[in-house]
GUVEX-949068 format. One line per field, with one value per atom (N, C-alpha, C): chain; x, y, z; residue in one letter; residue number from 1. Coordinates in steps of 0.1 Angstrom, whole numbers. Example, Ala and Ser with C-alpha at 12.3 -4.5 7.8 and 13.67 -1.06 7.14 Angstrom:
2
mimar [A	A	A	A	A	A]
c1 [132	123	132	128	137	129]
c2 [-57	-45	-33	-22	-11	0]
c3 [78	78	78	71	71	79]
fidren [A	A	A	S	S	S]
nupa [1	1	1	2	2	2]
end
This chain:
277
mimar [A	A	A	A	A	A	A	A	A	A	A	A	A	A	A	A	A	A	A	A	A	A	A	A	A	A	A	A	A	A	A	A	A	A	A	A	A	A	A	A	A	A	A	A	A	A	A	A	A	A	A	A	A	A	A	A	A	A	A	A	A	A	A	A	A	A	A	A	A	A	A	A	A	A	A	A	A	A	A	A	A	A	A	A	A	A	A	A	A	A	A	A	A	A	A	A	A	A	A	A	A	A	A	A	A	A	A	A	A	A	A	A	A	A	A	A	A	A	A	A	A	A	A	A	A	A	A	A	A	A	A	A	A	A	A	A	A	A	A	A	A	A	A	A	A	A	A	A	A	A	A	A	A	A	A	A	A	A	A	A	A	A	A	A	A	A	A	A	A	A	A	A	A	A	A	A	A	A	A	A	A	A	A	A	A	A	A	A	A	A	A	A	A	A	A	A	A	A	A	A	A	A	A	A	A	A	A	A	A	A	A	A	A	A	A	A	A	A	A	A	A	A	A	A	A	A	A	A	A	A	A	A	A	A	A	A	A	A	A	A	A	A	A	A	A	A	A	A	A	A	A	A	A	A	A	A	A	A	A	A	A	A	A	A	A	A	A	A	A	A	A	A	A	A	A	A	A	A	A	A	A	A	A	A	A	A	A	A	A	A	A	A	A	A	A	A	A	A	A	A	A	A	A	A	A	A	A	A	A	A	A	A	A	A	A	A	A	A	A	A	A	A	A	A	A	A	A	A	A	A	A	A	A	A	A	A	A	A	A	A	A	A	A	A	A	A	A	A	A	A	A	A	A	A	A	A	A	A	A	A	A	A	A	A	A	A	A	A	A	A	A	A	A	A	A	A	A	A	A	A	A	A	A	A	A	A	A	A	A	A	A	A	A	A	A	A	A	A	A	A	A	A	A	A	A	A	A	A	A	A	A	A	A	A	A	A	A	A	A	A	A	A	A	A	A	A	A	A	A	A	A	A	A	A	A	A	A	A	A	A	A	A	A	A	A	A	A	A	A	A	A	A	A	A	A	A	A	A	A	A	A	A	A	A	A	A	A	A	A	A	A	A	A	A	A	A	A	A	A	A	A	A	A	A	A	A	A	A	A	A	A	A	A	A	A	A	A	A	A	A	A	A	A	A	A	A	A	A	A	A	A	A	A	A	A	A	A	A	A	A	A	A	A	A	A	A	A	A	A	A	A	A	A	A	A	A	A	A	A	A	A	A	A	A	A	A	A	A	A	A	A	A	A	A	A	A	A	A	A	A	A	A	A	A	A	A	A	A	A	A	A	A	A	A	A	A	A	A	A	A	A	A	A	A	A	A	A	A	A	A	A	A	A	A	A	A	A	A	A	A	A	A	A	A	A	A	A	A	A	A	A	A	A	A	A	A	A	A	A	A	A	A	A	A	A	A	A	A	A	A	A	A	A	A	A	A	A	A	A	A	A	A	A	A	A	A	A	A	A	A	A	A	A	A	A	A	A	A	A	A	A	A	A	A	A	A	A	A	A	A	A	A	A	A	A	A	A	A	A	A	A	A	A	A	A	A	A	A	A	A	A	A	A	A	A	A	A	A	A	A	A	A	A	A	A	A	A	A	A	A	A	A	A	A	A	A	A	A	A	A	A	A	A	A	A	A	A	A	A	A	A	A	A	A	A	A	A	A	A	A	A	A	A	A	A	A	A	A	A	A	A	A	A	A	A	A	A	A	A	A	A	A	A	A	A	A	A	A	A	A	A	A	A	A	A	A	A	A	A	A	A	A	A	A	A	A	A	A	A	A	A	A	A	A	A	A	A	A	A	A	A	A	A	A	A	A	A	A	A	A	A	A	A	A	A	A	A	A	A	A	A	A	A	A	A	A	A	A	A	A	A]
c1 [424	429	418	422	413	410	398	395	398	403	406	393	393	381	378	366	362	365	365	367	356	344	332	334	339	340	351	361	372	366	358	352	343	335	326	333	345	352	359	363	369	359	347	336	332	332	328	338	351	362	362	359	358	346	335	324	327	334	337	347	357	366	360	349	342	334	329	322	330	343	352	359	358	365	360	368	363	356	346	339	344	347	353	342	345	335	343	335	342	347	359	365	360	358	353	338	333	319	310	298	289	284	284	279	265	256	242	239	228	225	223	226	224	210	206	192	187	174	168	169	174	176	163	152	140	131	136	128	131	126	126	140	143	156	156	144	144	139	143	138	150	150	161	159	170	170	160	160	151	137	134	120	115	124	121	118	126	124	111	107	94	83	84	73	72	83	82	76	80	75	60	55	41	33	37	29	28	40	40	34	34	28	13	7	-7	-11	-3	-6	-5	4	6	-6	-10	-21	-35	-36	-49	-55	-48	-54	-59	-52	-57	-69	-70	-83	-95	-93	-103	-107	-97	-100	-109	-105	-112	-126	-128	-142	-151	-145	-153	-156	-146	-148	-158	-156	-165	-179	-179	-192	-202	-214	-225	-226	-219	-219	-208	-200	-188	-193	-188	-191	-178	-175	-163	-162	-173	-173	-170	-170	-168	-154	-144	-130	-125	-127	-121	-126	-139	-144	-140	-138	-134	-119	-111	-97	-96	-104	-104	-108	-119	-123	-113	-106	-95	-84	-81	-70	-74	-86	-91	-90	-95	-95	-80	-71	-57	-51	-54	-48	-53	-66	-71	-65	-64	-58	-44	-36	-22	-20	-28	-27	-31	-41	-45	-34	-27	-16	-5	-1	10	6	-6	-10	-10	-13	-12	2	11	25	31	27	31	26	13	7	13	16	22	36	44	57	58	46	46	54	53	60	50	55	47	46	36	35	46	52	64	76	76	88	88	76	76	73	76	75	61	51	38	37	42	43	40	35	32	43	54	65	70	72	77	68	55	46	46	48	48	60	72	83	83	77	76	66	55	46	52	60	67	77	84	94	86	74	67	63	58	55	67	78	90	95	94	97	88	75	66	70	74	78	90	100	112	109	101	97	90	81	74	83	93	103	111	115	123	115	103	94	92	89	86	99	110	123	126	123	126	117	104	96	99	103	107	120	130	142	140	132	129	122	113	106	115	126	135	145	149	158	151	139	131	117	115	102	90	92	81	77	85	82	69	67	56	43	42	30	29	40	40	34	40	35	21	16	2	-7	-3	-11	-11	0	1	-7	-7	-16	-31	-35	-49	-53	-44	-48	-49	-40	-40	-53	-56	-68	-81	-81	-93	-98	-88	-91	-99	-96	-103	-115	-117	-128	-142	-145	-158	-160	-149	-149	-151	-158	-158	-146	-144	-131	-129	-139	-138	-133	-138	-134	-119	-115	-102	-92	-95	-87	-86	-98	-98	-89	-90	-82	-67	-64	-50	-44	-53	-49	-47	-56	-55	-43	-40	-28	-15	-15	-3	-1	-11	-10	-5	-12	-9	5	9	22	34	32	42	43	31	31	38	36	41	56	60	73	83	79	88	87	75	74	77	71	72	85	86	97	111	113	126	131	123	128	131	124	128	139	140	152	165	164	175	179	170	173	179	175	179	193	195	208	218	213	222	227	221	226	214	214	203	204	216	217	212	216	211	196	191	176	169	175	168	168	179	180	170	170	162	147	144	129	125	134	131	129	137	135	122	119	106	94	96	85	83	94	92	86	90	85	70	65	51	43	50	43	46	49	53	43	30	19	20	27	29	40	47	57	71	81	95	99	93	97	92	80	74	83	87	95	108	114	127	125	113	110	107	101	96	108	119	130	136	140	145	135	122	111	111	112	113	125	137	149	147	142	140	130	119	110	116	124	130	141	148	158	151	140	133	127	123	117	128	139	150	155	156	161	152	139	129	123	125	120	105	98	84	78	66	58	51	50	42	48	61	65	64	66	65	50	41	27	23	26	23	29	42	49	43	40	34	21	12	-1	0	8	9	15	25	32	23	15	6	-5	-10	-20	-14	-2	4	7	12	14	1	-9	-22	-27	-26	-30	-21	-8	0	-4	-6	-10	-24	-33	-46	-44	-34	-32	-25	-15	-7	-15	-23	-29	-44	-48	-63	-68	-79	-85	-88]
c2 [-488	-474	-467	-461	-454	-440	-436	-422	-412	-401	-390	-383	-379	-372	-359	-357	-344	-332	-320	-308	-305	-308	-306	-314	-327	-335	-329	-323	-317	-305	-297	-285	-289	-300	-305	-309	-317	-322	-310	-300	-288	-280	-279	-272	-279	-293	-301	-300	-300	-299	-285	-275	-261	-260	-267	-266	-272	-284	-291	-283	-277	-269	-257	-251	-240	-244	-256	-261	-262	-266	-268	-255	-244	-232	-225	-220	-213	-199	-196	-183	-173	-161	-151	-145	-144	-138	-128	-117	-107	-113	-107	-112	-103	-109	-102	-103	-97	-98	-90	-95	-88	-76	-65	-52	-50	-48	-46	-33	-33	-21	-9	3	15	18	24	27	37	36	46	43	32	29	27	23	20	33	44	56	64	76	84	86	81	82	88	90	93	107	117	130	140	150	160	169	176	185	196	202	213	209	197	192	189	184	182	195	205	219	225	223	228	222	208	201	206	208	213	227	236	249	249	241	241	236	224	218	227	232	240	254	259	272	271	260	257	255	246	243	255	264	276	286	287	297	291	278	272	276	274	278	292	301	315	317	309	309	304	293	287	297	303	313	324	330	341	337	325	321	320	315	313	327	336	349	357	357	365	358	345	338	341	338	341	330	319	308	308	318	318	320	312	313	313	324	326	316	312	303	289	285	272	271	277	277	263	255	241	233	232	224	230	243	249	245	245	241	226	218	204	202	209	208	213	224	230	220	212	202	191	187	177	182	194	200	201	206	208	194	184	171	165	166	161	168	181	188	185	183	180	166	156	143	143	151	152	159	169	176	166	158	149	138	133	124	130	142	149	150	153	154	141	130	117	113	116	113	121	134	143	138	133	128	113	106	92	84	88	81	73	62	53	57	52	54	49	38	32	41	51	60	70	71	79	70	57	49	43	45	40	26	17	3	-6	-18	-28	-38	-36	-46	-46	-58	-61	-53	-54	-46	-50	-63	-68	-62	-63	-58	-42	-36	-21	-17	-25	-22	-23	-33	-35	-23	-20	-9	4	6	18	19	7	7	10	4	6	21	26	40	50	47	55	55	43	42	50	49	57	72	76	90	95	86	90	92	83	84	96	99	111	123	124	136	138	127	129	134	128	132	147	151	164	174	171	180	181	169	169	177	175	182	197	201	215	221	214	219	221	212	214	226	227	238	251	251	264	261	264	261	267	279	286	278	269	262	253	248	240	247	260	268	270	272	274	261	249	237	234	238	236	245	257	266	261	256	251	238	230	218	221	231	235	240	248	252	240	231	219	210	210	202	208	221	227	223	218	213	201	192	179	180	191	192	189	193	190	176	168	155	144	133	121	113	102	94	89	85	81	92	104	115	119	118	121	111	98	88	91	94	97	108	119	131	129	121	117	109	100	92	100	110	118	126	132	140	132	120	111	108	104	100	112	123	135	140	142	148	138	125	116	115	116	116	129	140	153	154	153	156	145	132	121	116	111	105	115	127	136	145	152	162	156	145	140	135	128	122	133	144	155	164	165	172	164	151	142	145	147	150	164	174	188	189	184	186	175	164	153	145	145	138	134	122	117	124	125	132	147	154	168	168	159	159	156	147	143	155	163	174	185	188	199	195	183	179	180	177	178	193	202	216	221	217	221	215	203	197	205	210	219	232	238	251	250	239	237	238	236	236	249	259	272	277	274	279	273	263	257	263	272	280	274	281	277	264	263	251	238	239	227	224	234	232	226	229	222	207	203	189	183	190	185	182	190	188	174	170	156	145	148	139	137	148	147	140	142	135	120	116	101	95	102	97	96	106	107	95	93	82	69	67	54	53	64	63	59	65	62	48	44	31	20	21	11	13	25	28	26	30	28	38	42	51	44	31	24	26	24	26	41	50	64	68	64	67	61	48	41	49	52	59	73	80	94	93	84	82	79	69	65	75	82	92	104	109	119	115	103	98	97	92	91	104	114	127	134	132	138	132	119	112	117	119	124	138	146	160	160	152	151	147	138	134	145	152	161	174	178	192	190	182	181	194	198	211	209]
c3 [-547	-544	-537	-525	-517	-522	-524	-529	-518	-523	-514	-509	-496	-491	-498	-500	-507	-499	-505	-498	-489	-492	-483	-470	-472	-460	-450	-456	-448	-440	-447	-441	-430	-432	-422	-409	-411	-400	-392	-400	-394	-386	-391	-384	-372	-373	-361	-350	-354	-344	-338	-346	-340	-330	-333	-324	-311	-312	-300	-292	-299	-291	-285	-292	-286	-274	-274	-262	-250	-252	-241	-237	-245	-243	-230	-222	-210	-213	-205	-207	-198	-203	-194	-185	-173	-163	-154	-150	-142	-129	-125	-112	-101	-89	-78	-76	-65	-62	-71	-73	-82	-75	-82	-76	-79	-69	-71	-78	-86	-93	-84	-89	-81	-79	-68	-66	-75	-78	-87	-102	-106	-120	-127	-121	-127	-127	-121	-121	-134	-134	-147	-152	-164	-170	-184	-190	-204	-207	-199	-201	-199	-207	-207	-195	-191	-179	-182	-194	-197	-197	-202	-202	-188	-179	-165	-158	-161	-155	-159	-172	-176	-169	-168	-161	-146	-139	-125	-125	-133	-133	-136	-145	-149	-137	-132	-121	-109	-104	-92	-94	-106	-108	-107	-112	-111	-97	-90	-76	-66	-70	-62	-63	-76	-79	-75	-74	-72	-59	-47	-34	-34	-40	-40	-48	-59	-67	-59	-52	-44	-33	-27	-16	-21	-33	-39	-42	-47	-51	-38	-27	-15	-9	-9	-3	-10	-24	-32	-34	-32	-35	-23	-26	-17	-6	-8	1	11	11	20	35	44	58	66	72	79	91	96	108	105	92	88	81	88	82	81	92	92	81	78	67	54	53	41	38	48	46	42	48	44	30	26	12	2	6	-2	-4	7	6	-4	-4	-13	-27	-29	-43	-48	-39	-43	-47	-38	-41	-54	-56	-69	-81	-80	-91	-93	-82	-84	-90	-86	-92	-106	-110	-124	-132	-127	-134	-136	-126	-128	-138	-138	-148	-162	-163	-176	-181	-172	-176	-180	-173	-177	-191	-193	-206	-217	-215	-225	-229	-219	-221	-225	-225	-228	-218	-205	-194	-186	-181	-173	-159	-152	-137	-129	-135	-128	-128	-137	-138	-126	-119	-107	-94	-95	-84	-81	-90	-88	-93	-85	-89	-77	-80	-69	-67	-73	-71	-57	-52	-39	-28	-30	-22	-7	-5	9	17	11	18	19	8	9	19	21	31	45	47	60	63	52	54	56	51	54	68	74	88	97	94	102	101	89	87	95	95	103	118	123	137	139	130	132	131	122	122	134	139	151	163	165	176	174	162	160	162	158	160	175	182	197	204	201	207	203	191	187	195	196	203	218	224	238	241	232	233	231	222	219	231	238	249	261	262	273	271	259	255	255	250	249	254	267	273	266	260	253	241	236	224	227	239	242	239	243	240	225	219	204	197	201	195	198	210	214	205	203	194	180	175	162	160	170	170	169	177	177	164	157	144	134	136	127	130	143	147	142	141	136	122	114	101	102	112	113	122	129	138	132	120	114	109	110	104	114	111	119	117	125	124	110	103	89	80	82	74	77	90	93	87	87	81	66	60	46	42	50	46	48	59	61	49	44	33	20	18	6	6	18	20	17	23	21	6	-1	-15	-23	-21	-29	-27	-14	-11	-15	-14	-18	-33	-40	-55	-60	-53	-58	-54	-42	-37	-39	-38	-40	-55	-59	-72	-83	-83	-94	-92	-81	-80	-79	-71	-70	-83	-91	-104	-113	-113	-122	-117	-104	-99	-102	-102	-106	-120	-129	-143	-144	-136	-136	-131	-119	-112	-114	-119	-122	-111	-99	-87	-79	-74	-65	-51	-45	-32	-33	-43	-44	-46	-54	-56	-43	-35	-22	-13	-12	-3	-8	-21	-26	-24	-26	-25	-10	-1	13	17	12	14	9	-4	-10	-2	3	12	24	30	42	39	28	24	21	16	14	27	38	51	59	52	58	68	65	73	88	90	103	111	105	113	112	116	114	122	134	142	136	131	124	111	105	92	96	108	112	113	118	119	105	96	84	74	75	66	68	80	81	78	81	77	62	54	40	35	42	38	39	50	53	42	40	30	16	13	0	-2	9	8	6	14	12	-2	-8	-21	-31	-31	-41	-38	-26	-23	-28	-25	-29	-42	-48	-62	-62	-51	-50	-41	-43	-35	-23	-24	-13	1	3	17	21	12	16	19	12	14	28	30	43	54	53	64	67	56	57	64	60	66	81	84	98	107	101	109	112	103	105	115	114	123	138	139	152	158	151	156	160	152	155	169	170	183	195	192	203	207	198	201	208	204	211	225	228	242	250	244	251	254	244	244	246	255	257	264	259	265	280]
fidren [M	M	M	T	T	T	P	P	P	E	E	E	P	P	P	S	S	S	Q	Q	Q	N	N	N	S	S	S	S	S	S	Q	Q	Q	E	E	E	R	R	R	A	A	A	G	G	G	S	S	S	A	A	A	G	G	G	A	A	A	E	E	E	A	A	A	G	G	G	Q	Q	Q	D	D	D	A	A	A	P	P	P	V	V	V	A	A	A	R	R	R	P	P	P	I	I	I	G	G	G	P	P	P	Q	Q	Q	V	V	V	P	P	P	P	P	P	A	A	A	P	P	P	G	G	G	L	L	L	S	S	S	L	L	L	L	L	L	T	T	T	D	D	D	Q	Q	Q	S	S	S	A	A	A	S	S	S	G	G	G	A	A	A	L	L	L	V	V	V	D	D	D	V	V	V	L	L	L	I	I	I	V	V	V	F	F	F	A	A	A	V	V	V	L	L	L	F	F	F	A	A	A	L	L	L	P	P	P	W	W	W	G	G	G	F	F	F	W	W	W	A	A	A	L	L	L	R	R	R	V	V	V	L	L	L	G	G	G	S	S	S	T	T	T	Y	Y	Y	D	D	D	A	A	A	S	S	S	A	A	A	V	V	V	G	G	G	S	S	S	G	G	G	V	V	V	A	A	A	L	L	L	G	G	G	I	I	I	V	V	V	E	E	E	L	L	L	A	A	A	L	L	L	T	T	T	G	G	G	C	C	C	L	L	L	M	M	M	I	I	I	C	C	C	Y	Y	Y	V	V	V	L	L	L	Y	Y	Y	K	K	K	N	N	N	R	R	R	Q	Q	Q	S	S	S	L	L	L	A	A	A	S	S	S	I	I	I	G	G	G	W	W	W	T	T	T	G	G	G	R	R	R	R	R	R	W	W	W	A	A	A	M	M	M	N	N	N	L	L	L	L	L	L	I	I	I	G	G	G	V	V	V	L	L	L	S	S	S	A	A	A	A	A	A	A	A	A	L	L	L	F	F	F	V	V	V	F	F	F	G	G	G	T	T	T	L	L	L	F	F	F	C	C	C	A	A	A	L	L	L	L	L	L	A	A	A	L	L	L	V	V	V	W	W	W	P	P	P	A	A	A	A	A	A	F	F	F	D	D	D	Y	Y	Y	L	L	L	Q	Q	Q	A	A	A	N	N	N	Y	Y	Y	R	R	R	R	R	R	F	F	F	R	R	R	S	S	S	V	V	V	F	F	F	A	A	A	P	P	P	L	L	L	D	D	D	P	P	P	T	T	T	G	G	G	I	I	I	L	L	L	G	G	G	L	L	L	L	L	L	G	G	G	I	I	I	V	V	V	A	A	A	V	V	V	Y	Y	Y	E	E	E	E	E	E	L	L	L	L	L	L	F	F	F	R	R	R	G	G	G	F	F	F	L	L	L	I	I	I	T	T	T	R	R	R	L	L	L	R	R	R	R	R	R	I	I	I	V	V	V	G	G	G	S	S	S	W	W	W	P	P	P	A	A	A	A	A	A	I	I	I	V	V	V	L	L	L	S	S	S	A	A	A	V	V	V	A	A	A	F	F	F	A	A	A	L	L	L	E	E	E	H	H	H	F	F	F	Y	Y	Y	Q	Q	Q	G	G	G	P	P	P	I	I	I	A	A	A	M	M	M	L	L	L	L	L	L	I	I	I	V	V	V	P	P	P	T	T	T	G	G	G	L	L	L	I	I	I	L	L	L	A	A	A	I	I	I	V	V	V	F	F	F	V	V	V	W	W	W	R	R	R	E	E	E	S	S	S	L	L	L	I	I	I	P	P	P	C	C	C	I	I	I	V	V	V	A	A	A	H	H	H	F	F	F	L	L	L	F	F	F	N	N	N	G	G	G	L	L	L	M	M	M	L	L	L	A	A	A	L	L	L	G	G	G	N	N	N	W	W	W	L	L	L	Y	Y	Y	Q	Q	Q	P	P	P]
nupa [1	1	1	2	2	2	3	3	3	4	4	4	5	5	5	6	6	6	7	7	7	8	8	8	9	9	9	10	10	10	11	11	11	12	12	12	13	13	13	14	14	14	15	15	15	16	16	16	17	17	17	18	18	18	19	19	19	20	20	20	21	21	21	22	22	22	23	23	23	24	24	24	25	25	25	26	26	26	27	27	27	28	28	28	29	29	29	30	30	30	31	31	31	32	32	32	33	33	33	34	34	34	35	35	35	36	36	36	37	37	37	38	38	38	39	39	39	40	40	40	41	41	41	42	42	42	43	43	43	44	44	44	45	45	45	46	46	46	47	47	47	48	48	48	49	49	49	50	50	50	51	51	51	52	52	52	53	53	53	54	54	54	55	55	55	56	56	56	57	57	57	58	58	58	59	59	59	60	60	60	61	61	61	62	62	62	63	63	63	64	64	64	65	65	65	66	66	66	67	67	67	68	68	68	69	69	69	70	70	70	71	71	71	72	72	72	73	73	73	74	74	74	75	75	75	76	76	76	77	77	77	78	78	78	79	79	79	80	80	80	81	81	81	82	82	82	83	83	83	84	84	84	85	85	85	86	86	86	87	87	87	88	88	88	89	89	89	90	90	90	91	91	91	92	92	92	93	93	93	94	94	94	95	95	95	96	96	96	97	97	97	98	98	98	99	99	99	100	100	100	101	101	101	102	102	102	103	103	103	104	104	104	105	105	105	106	106	106	107	107	107	108	108	108	109	109	109	110	110	110	111	111	111	112	112	112	113	113	113	114	114	114	115	115	115	116	116	116	117	117	117	118	118	118	119	119	119	120	120	120	121	121	121	122	122	122	123	123	123	124	124	124	125	125	125	126	126	126	127	127	127	128	128	128	129	129	129	130	130	130	131	131	131	132	132	132	133	133	133	134	134	134	135	135	135	136	136	136	137	137	137	138	138	138	139	139	139	140	140	140	141	141	141	142	142	142	143	143	143	144	144	144	145	145	145	146	146	146	147	147	147	148	148	148	149	149	149	150	150	150	151	151	151	152	152	152	153	153	153	154	154	154	155	155	155	156	156	156	157	157	157	158	158	158	159	159	159	160	160	160	161	161	161	162	162	162	163	163	163	164	164	164	165	165	165	166	166	166	167	167	167	168	168	168	169	169	169	170	170	170	171	171	171	172	172	172	173	173	173	174	174	174	175	175	175	176	176	176	177	177	177	178	178	178	179	179	179	180	180	180	181	181	181	182	182	182	183	183	183	184	184	184	185	185	185	186	186	186	187	187	187	188	188	188	189	189	189	190	190	190	191	191	191	192	192	192	193	193	193	194	194	194	195	195	195	196	196	196	197	197	197	198	198	198	199	199	199	200	200	200	201	201	201	202	202	202	203	203	203	204	204	204	205	205	205	206	206	206	207	207	207	208	208	208	209	209	209	210	210	210	211	211	211	212	212	212	213	213	213	214	214	214	215	215	215	216	216	216	217	217	217	218	218	218	219	219	219	220	220	220	221	221	221	222	222	222	223	223	223	224	224	224	225	225	225	226	226	226	227	227	227	228	228	228	229	229	229	230	230	230	231	231	231	232	232	232	233	233	233	234	234	234	235	235	235	236	236	236	237	237	237	238	238	238	239	239	239	240	240	240	241	241	241	242	242	242	243	243	243	244	244	244	245	245	245	246	246	246	247	247	247	248	248	248	249	249	249	250	250	250	251	251	251	252	252	252	253	253	253	254	254	254	255	255	255	256	256	256	257	257	257	258	258	258	259	259	259	260	260	260	261	261	261	262	262	262	263	263	263	264	264	264	265	265	265	266	266	266	267	267	267	268	268	268	269	269	269	270	270	270	271	271	271	272	272	272	273	273	273	274	274	274	275	275	275	276	276	276	277	277	277]
end
């Protein structure tokens, strides 16, 4: 007489059959092409709108008051020399940039946020470097065409641009070539860190939209250059838009810093060639 299989043996066979059936079962997959992730996903995402607004107000209040404080110290101090305006402005730019970078680092530390949340990352650095060079070339072509078209439509603009360039050049007059390159680099890092890395990511949290944050940051970038006059600000707005789009697209400050540095250097060289004394 053959013994009946035990209950445990039946369960084992059933489990084995189920496992085999599970191996052969099809796996559900989405239909259609894979959609790439939206740009900006690795940037700041873990902060409330009110917290982002407080950060913006604190940083820009300090940076707005700081130049006036430096100016007062130099005017009231015994070492103030009105003939050394150019070197004083260059030193003020360095002081402002250093303070701004320290303020941004403080905000990140306070909120326990990483540098990558504002695009300070070396990921895909080679491609970002190339995109920065190409962006600088595009900005230079656009800036040159803008100035040429403006001079054709409004001939008096040529004299305006010449006077504006001479004021700009006076800042670099006391510096040797190494100092000029250093100052251009400091300005590029500071302004990209402030207006792209810091401001855009927080405007995105405040207004809830990348396009709106890009436009508002470009306007703020132009307003920061109000001392260059309305014509220069008309050029700076689209420049800020292009740099902001590159930043959100690449999620990195590398291409923006490279493009900013090269663009300023190319425009300085072009002005030096056009407006030779």
